[in-house]
C-alpha positions, 0 to 999 in steps of 0.5 A: 396115499390118495393125496399122493395119488390125486397129486400125481394126476394134478402134477401132470397137468399143472405142475406145482404141488405142495404137500403139508403134513404131519409125517416123520416117516422117511419112507412116506417123505421120501415118496413125496419128494421123489414124485417131484412134490414140494414137502412141508412139515407141520409139528402143530397140528390143527386145532393148534393155529400153527397148522392153518397159518402155515397152510395159508402161508404157503399157498399165498407164497407159492401160488399164482391167482386162485389155487385150490386147496385139498384137504382130507383127514377128520380133523379139518373142521367148518372153521379150518375151511372157512379160513381157506375160503376166506383166503380167496382159495378154492377148496376141495374135501376129500371125505368118507362119512359126512361127519360135519354139520355143514361143509363149506367147500367148492367141491367134495369127493366122496370115493365110496361106493355108498357116497351118493347116500350121504347127505351133505349139508353144504353151500348152493354152488358146492359140487358133489362128486359121489361114488365109485366113479371118482375113486382115486387110484395111483399111477402104478396101477394104470398100465394094469388091465386085469379084466381079461389076462387074470388065471382063476384055475389052481389058486395058490398065491395068497397076498397079505397087507394090512396097509402102512401100520399093520395095526395090533400086529395083526399079519402075524395073527393072520399067519398064525391061524394060517399055519393050520390051513391044509386045504391047499399049499400056498405061497404067501406074501406078507407086506409090512407097511413103512409105519409098522414097527412089527418086523418078526413074524414066526411061521412054523408051518412046513406046508406053505411057502412064506416070503415077508416083505418088510416095506411097502413096495413100489411094485404093489400092481405086480404082487397083486398080479401075482395074488390069486387072492388077498387078505387086506385091511380096510382103507384104499388098498381094497379099492386098488383090489377092486380095480385089479380085479383080485379077490379079497378077504377085508378086515376092518381096523378102523370105523370109517372103513365098516360102512364102505367095506360092507357096501363093497361086500354087498355089491361082490367085489370083495369078502368083508370079514368085519371087525378085527377083534371079531374075526375068529380062526374058524372064521377066516378059515372057512371064508379062505377054504370057499374062496380058494375052492370056488372058481366061479366065485372068484372069477365073479368077484374079478368081474365085479371089480373091473367093471366097478372102478375104470381108473378114471376118477382123478380125471373126473375130479380135475375136469370138474375143478376146471370147470368150477366157476 
């Protein structure tokens, strides 16, 4: 999603965008194509040589002069980067954890709040764009300014979203726990992403109201505007919550999420519930109760978030790409 988001901004200024990916999900492919991007499907993934061969073939066939290639993924090692650079292209790497011993990139972007604490081994000319000022926020959110309009009294609207795949059908686990939450009556909306195979959530509560949304909707900003609080997986969504000033409880499902979510927690824009398998029913209910009952905390979290991310991260990245020599 962050690659699609960045491509939106690039296309507005420079036109042609090719997204090369191993993706078999119709919803995501349709979203790519509906944005006017060219989609190239990969059947064999790197380190299979077909990956880099198709990538370079696409670049060479469609580029005019020196093109920028953006890569985002943990399998793209130094050898892959060398192939792109040796082909005469500029390379931008989106990264989260500085896991390689060396990077052969022109620009490295780490949008995490702790991004400037990573020690990247790279070339002398490599530009390091580190920290939340480079957070990539998609077009859908750009017309929203929640800093002055969000209400904090009488919270009752809860949004649950666990990303595109709803790992381990954990949304059902959350809803089951919330069956027993009687601190206040909740209007709950659960989003089940397009990669999830889970379509049924049992909800036995006669106290709360549940609406179940089966695909990732295009009006996520409206849902975040509607919500008073949220429960989310780590990843890209907490950055959108932060931009929207939506107080959120965040659960980590991938190891690369742990540090960045803990930093956001320490900063004060989210509450990090930690690793999913360690989350107890008691902890979730206590944190829910505290957040719903503390208007000052919700307001403080919202203000922290909107002050941290201004939505101009993509422009800053593109400005640095334009000025790269």
